[in-house]
N, C-alpha and C positions, 0 to 999 in steps of 0.2 A: 562736523568737528575735523580740520583738519590734519592728518600726521594719523587719524585715528581709524584706517581702514584696518578692515578684518576683523573691529570687535562692533558688539551692539550695545548701544547706552539706553537707560532709562529713566526716569524720572524717577527720585523716593522723598520722604519726608525730610532727609537727613542730606540731599543731594542728587549725586549722578554716581549710580551704581555700576559698573563696567562689568559687560556679559561676555567673554573671551569665547572665542569656537571653540575650547575647550568643554567650557562649564554649561556651552548648549548641547555639546553630545554628549557630556554624562549625565544631563537632565533627561536628554530624549533615550538612553540606556537604559535608564533607570525603569522609566514608562515602559519599554519592552519587556527588563526582567519582572514589573508587576503584573504586567500582560501574560504573562508565562503561568506567573503563580494563579493567578485567576482561571486562566485553563484548564490548568491540574485540578483547582477547585471543582470548577464546571464539571470534568468528567469523573471527580469522585462523587459528585450531587447524582450525577445521571446514571454511575453505577451503584450506588444505594437504589434510587428511583426505578431503576429495570431488574432489581431484586423485587422490588415489593410489587411491580404491576404485571396484573397475568391474568388468567382466568381462575388464579387460587390467591387471591390477595391475603396480601402477608400485612402485619401491621411491624412497625419497628420494635417493637419488644418483642413479639414473635423474631425476628431476624438475628437480634441481642441475642435471645433464648439460643438459636438454635444455633450459633457461630461459635457462643462462648461458655455457655449455659450445660445443665442437662438436658435438654429437650429433644429426645429421640425419636418425637411424632412425627408426621406426614411434610408440618414443615422442612424438620435437618433434610430430609430427601428430596426434598422439593429445591433447597437454597444452593446445598451442594452436590448433589447428579444432574440437575437439570439447569438451573438459571444461573449460578456461579459459572460453571463451564463453559457455556452460552457466552455471558457479557465478555469473559479475561479472553475468549477465540475473537469477540469483536474488536475488543482492542490489540489485542497481539498482530493482528491482522489488520486491521485499519492503521496501526503503528508502520507494517511493515512498506504495504502499499504506499502509502502517504510518502514515507522517505525514497521509496524505489523510483516512484515518479518524478518527484525533486531531482533526484542524480540524472535521471536521462533527461530531464529539459537542462539542468543545468551542462553537463557534458556536452549534449548535442545542441546547445543554444537553441531551442526551439522549445516554445511554451505550448507548444499542444505535445508533446511528449510526453506518454504516459505508457504504463504496462498493459495495457487494453486495445491502445489505436496503436501502438509498435506494432501489434502482433506476436508480443510475448506471452501475454495469458494465451491467447489461442495454442500457441506455440507448447506452454506447458499441458493444456488440455489434450490435445493430439498428443501428446508425450505418455500420459495418465491413461488415455485409453488403448493406445499402442501396446502399453505392458497390462493390458487387462485382456484385451481380447486377441491378440497375440504370443505372449509369454506367458498370458495363464496366472495373473498377479493379483489379480481378483478373488483369487482364492475358489474357482470355478478350475472343474479336471476337464472337460470336455469343451471343444468347439470347432466350430468349422473354419476358422483360421489358425488354429494351434497348431506348429511346429513340432516335429518330434522331440526336439531334445530339449525342448523348455520344462520341461514336468520340473527338476529341480529347483525353479526360481518360485514355485509357488511358496515354500515356506516362509519365504523372504517379502511377502508381498505388499505389505508395506513402505518399506526400504524400495522396494523393485520398483514401483508405481511412482514414489516421491523421485528417485533414479532417473526414471524416466522422462518423468516429468520437468526437472532441470536440465536433460539434452536436449527433448524439443524445444524447450524457453531457449537454452543455450544459443540453437540454431537459428531460431530467427535475431536474437541479438548480435551474433556475428554476422549475419547478411544485414542489417541496419548498420554497423559497424563498417563492415566494409564499401558500401553505398555512401557513408559519410565519406570516411578518408581515400578511397581508391576514386570514385567515380566525381567525388566534392559535388554531392546534390546541395540540393537548395533545403530549405528547412520545409518549405511545401512537399517538394518532391518527395522527402523522406516519411513525412506522414503520409501519403499515396502509398509508395512503398509498401508500407506497415498495413495499410488498409488492404492493399494487394496482399500479402502474406496473412492475416487475417482472414480474408477469404480462401484460402490456399490451404488451410489447418482447418478449418471449420468445414470444406471439403473431404479431406483427407477423415476426421473423425465420424462424418456423416457414411461414409465407404467401407471403415471399419466397422460400423452398427451395423449397414446392410449386407454383411456376411459373418456377424455373430448371433451366438442365441441369445433368445430373450434372455436369459440371466446376466450374460453378457453385456447386452444394449441395457438392462437396468441398471450393472454397476459400472456402467461410462455414464448412465443418465444422473446416477446418483454422484460420480466425483464430478462432474463438470459444472451441476449447480451451485449455484451463488449461495449458501446456504453455511452458517456459522456453527449448527446446533450439532454437529457431527463428532466433535473434537474430545476426544479422552486429557485425563490432565497429563499425559504422556505425550500427547503431541501441541497442546497447550505450550508445555513446559519448553521445547524443542524450538518452537516460533518463538516465545520469549527469548529464550538463548539468542537466537539467531538473530533477531531484530534489535537486542540493547546494544550485540556486539558490532552489528553495521553500524549502528547511530555512533557509537565510540570508536570506530573506524574512520568515520565521515567528519567527524569532530575533529579529530587530529588533522584532518586534510582540509579545515576551513579553509584556511590561508589560500589552497592552490584552487580549490573551487572559486573563490572571491577574486579570483586571478583570472580564470577561466572565463566568465563574465566578459572579460574585457578586450577578448578575442586571442587566438593562438599567438600570435604573433607575442602580444603583452607579456604573455604567461613564460611563456621561452625568454623572453626578455628578462623575465626575473627570477629565471632559474627553473621554472615548473618541466617538469618531464611530461608531457603533454599525452602522448601516447602511451606514457604506462597508466598515468590517473585515468585514463578515460578508458580501458583496457579493463584495469582492473573492478573500476568505479561501475561499468556496466555486467563484467562479474559479478560483484556481489551483489547489485541488484536485481541481477536475474534471478540468483539465488533465492533471494527472496520472494520475489513472486512465482517463483518454482514451488518453494513451501508454501505460498499461501493458497495457490491453487492448487496443489496438490491435496491438502487438507481442507479447504472449504468451496471448491469449483471456483468459477470463474469471478469477480466483484469487481466491474464494469465502470470504468470512470475515477474511480475515488480516488487514484494515484495522480491524476488530473486536473480534480479537483480541490484538494485539499491543499498543495503548494501555493496554489494563484491565491487561495484565501489567504493563507499566510501572507505572501508578498504584499498584499492590499494593505494587511494589519503594521506590519514590521518591516517592509523593504526586503532588500537582495541580500542584505549580507546573512552569508550563510553560517555564522556565528550564532544567528538566535532565529536565524530560517529554519534550520533542520530540527529543533526542537519544537516550535512552534507547527511546521508544520504535522511534524507526528502528532503530537494532542491533539491538533484539528481532525486529522486521519481517525484518529482512533476515536474520539468523541462523534464525528458523521458516524463511521459504521455503528457503532453502538444505538443511535439511535435511528438508524435504520432499520438495523434488528429489531429493535425494542416495538418501534410501530408496524413492525414486519408481522411482528406474532401477535399482536391486538387488536391490527386495524381489521382483521376478519374472524377473531375470535377463536382461531382454531390452530395459530402456529405454526401453519405450514406454508406464508407467503415467502418464496427466496428472497434474501436481501438484496439478491444481485440485480433484481428488479427493481428494487428501489433507487439503487446506488446510479444505475442506468437514468431514471427519469430525473433524477439529479441533476450528472452530469450530463447527458444529450446537450438542453439546451446551451449550458456554459462551453461545451465545446462548439457549437456553430456560432453565439457568440464572441469565442476567440478569432474563427474564422471569419467572422463580419469585420471585425476590428482590423485583421492583417492587411484585410481588403484592401482599406476604407485608407490606409497607411500606402 
């Protein structure tokens, strides 16, 4: 009908029902909200499933007695000291890595950006290895690379490794920021720079291991393996606080992130301080990556995989993309860890291996898609 541009109409038994763009938007938004609660339900379901499955089978009745009853048998020990810490560590780490990957992709306007492809995870691993081998933060009192004045740092091993991991990740992040800002590199060139940084940090980690003692090498391997089974409740709580705090911060910046999708010039015309948003976004995402890497090692490609699944499901609006991507990341890492500890029966398969198997094909697919364009 003439004069009805911008409106859709459909027939009904009573006549014509006019659907305005606002009504269509509200319907689509409700679907995204329902999808969020569906993902939340699936995450809770997989968490319960992860408690029941394993070499020591647990029924729902036993789980209920161990969690809320007076059961002090082996079931309670398995649940509270083995499986629940591992489950919550996987959820917190998956949440944090997915959020970090999404922020890197949005700020750099690069769909291939993630903590692992930009060299940030490898930088954190190098920092942790440097702290263990050179500064003696791994609880080891002697080593060929130990400097004389480093012994006082031994008493704060966890925090020294965390700080060193953050500094290593920050160094990689600042290099990427500098290349993006000063040299005006393309998206593909930034990824290649990230690959070069990854190679540099991996080579540095290997060099440190060459000069380290056997115990220090074991400590470095322990910290760089992608594994969520090593966390204590204190570390899990710290990671949850960091992940939730970062999520709330970026949800508060959701409109600025949406504006950045349209380009720097458009964002600046809307009053967004692009340099400030980029700097703080990179710092917070880097801190999250450093914490996850310090506590659980390198978990590759999860930060690349989860945001892309989220975009395929609900689009690029950060108001809904942030929580959806975080839930997807938590669910993917939980599933990968559950499969990894049951597929070979011993529970020793590192989760980083499975996430690499999931993420590497996606990375190649995205590269081919960009090449076609």
